[in-house]
Each structure stands twice: as C-alpha cells, then as structure tokens.
N, C-alpha and C positions, 0 to 999 in steps of 0.2 A: 569224136568230141571227147574232151576230158570232163571230169566230174563237175568242175566249176562252170563250164560252158553249158552243160546239161542243166545244172541248177539255175542258171540265169534264164534259160528257156522256160523252165517250170515257173519261175517267178513272173516272167513276162506273160505267160499264159494265164496265170492266176489273176494278174491285174486286168487282162483282157476280159476274163469271165466276170470279175467284179464290176468292171465298168459297164458291161452289158446288162447285168442282172441286178446289181446293187445288193444291199443287205436285206434280210428278212425271209429268205427261203430256207427250206430244209437242207441239211448236209448233202443228202443224196442228189439233189439238183445240181449243186456245185461240183460234186464228185463227177457226175456224168459229163457236165460241160467241160471241166478241166481235163478229163480223160479224152474227150473229143478233140480239144485243142492240142493236146500233146501228140496224139496220133496224127492229126493233120500236119503237124510240124515234122513228122517222120521220126518221132521219138517213141521207142518201145516202152509201153507202160502196161502194168497189170493192175486191175482193180479188184478190190476185195480178195486180195491174195491171202490164202490160208497160211497161218504161221503156227506150226506145231511147236511143242516144247520138247526138247531132248533132255531126259532125266535118267540118270544112271544107265545110259545105253539104250533107253527106250524112247521111241518117238510117241508122244502123247498128243492126240488131236484134242484141243481145248476150245475151239471155236474162235480163237483170236484171228482177226482179219485186218490186214493193212489196207487202208483206204486206197492208196496208189503206191505201187512199187515201180519206180522209174529207172529204166535201163539196168535193172537188177543191182542198183547202187544207192538210190536215194529213196528214203521213206517219206511219203507225204501224208500227213494226217490232217483231215479236214474237219473243221468245226463250224457251227453256226450257233454261237452262244453269246450271252451278254458280255462275258469276259473270260479269257483264258485263265485257268487255275493251275495249281501245282499238280493236280491229278492228271490234267491233259499233258503236261510236261513229262510226268512219270510214265504215262502211257506210251508216248513216242520213244522215250528212252528204252523202255522194255522191248518195243518192236524192233528198234535198231539193234539191240543186243541179240535178240532171237534171229534176226536176219543177217547178223554180222555186217551191218552197214554202219559206216562212220559219219554219215551225213543225213540229216533229216530236216524237214520243213513242216512246221506246225502253222496252219493257216486258219484263222477265224474270219469267215466271210461276213459275219454279222456286225460289221463296223461301217461307219460312214466313209472312212478312207482306209483302204486295205493296208497301207503301210503300218497302221496301228494294230493290225491283226496278224502280222507275220512274225514268226520267231524261228530263226535258224538254230538248229541243234547239232552240235558236233561232239562225237565221242573221242 
C-alpha cells in the first residue's frame, strides 16, 4: 500500500472508533481502540513510540512519545479536548520532524462529528 492508501485506512479506522465510542473518553481509550483497529486491518502500527532528539550528534531521550506511528510513515496524534489549538498543531509538526515523516494526522475525538476533529498535516 502507498502512503495515501494507508492514510485512508487510518481515517476509516478513526471513524469506526468514534462511531462506536462517541466523544467524552480519555485519549488513551481512543488510542488503544484505534491501535486495535489498525492491527486488525493488517497495518503495522507502534503506540507510544519513543522519539529522541538528535542534537549535535548526540541522541537525547527526552520522553517525547508519538501516540501512533503507522507503517513507519504516518504520525497520528490523538486528542480528546474541547478544541484543537496551535499547541497541538505545533506538537505534531515537531514529532513529524523528529521522525522524518512528511504526513501526520491530528485527531480530536471529543467532537460530535469526527470530521470536525480531523486535521491532516503535511510537511
């Protein structure tokens, strides 16, 4: 599968999770369910993937963790907040740079219609 096909499967899985659970749960619940859906579709995903910073030739463990790293290509950052903010967008951009990923998905599950909570991010 190419990156766009994988991205569509991630979106479809997110919609499936939101339809089943609705808004109002903690991020961790959505993360676990989305991870399960992706694995069930045969898609490789890593959850809470550690993301060190490389600085001046040194790898520094800082505690940054990507919610889901899909097929080692797509960063998925999951939120359950009243509204996405610039800080959330900056966070996924940073993770994308650290992981050298050009495609990300910022998903806020705390909305009535998931379409309102999805933001595709491209570097």
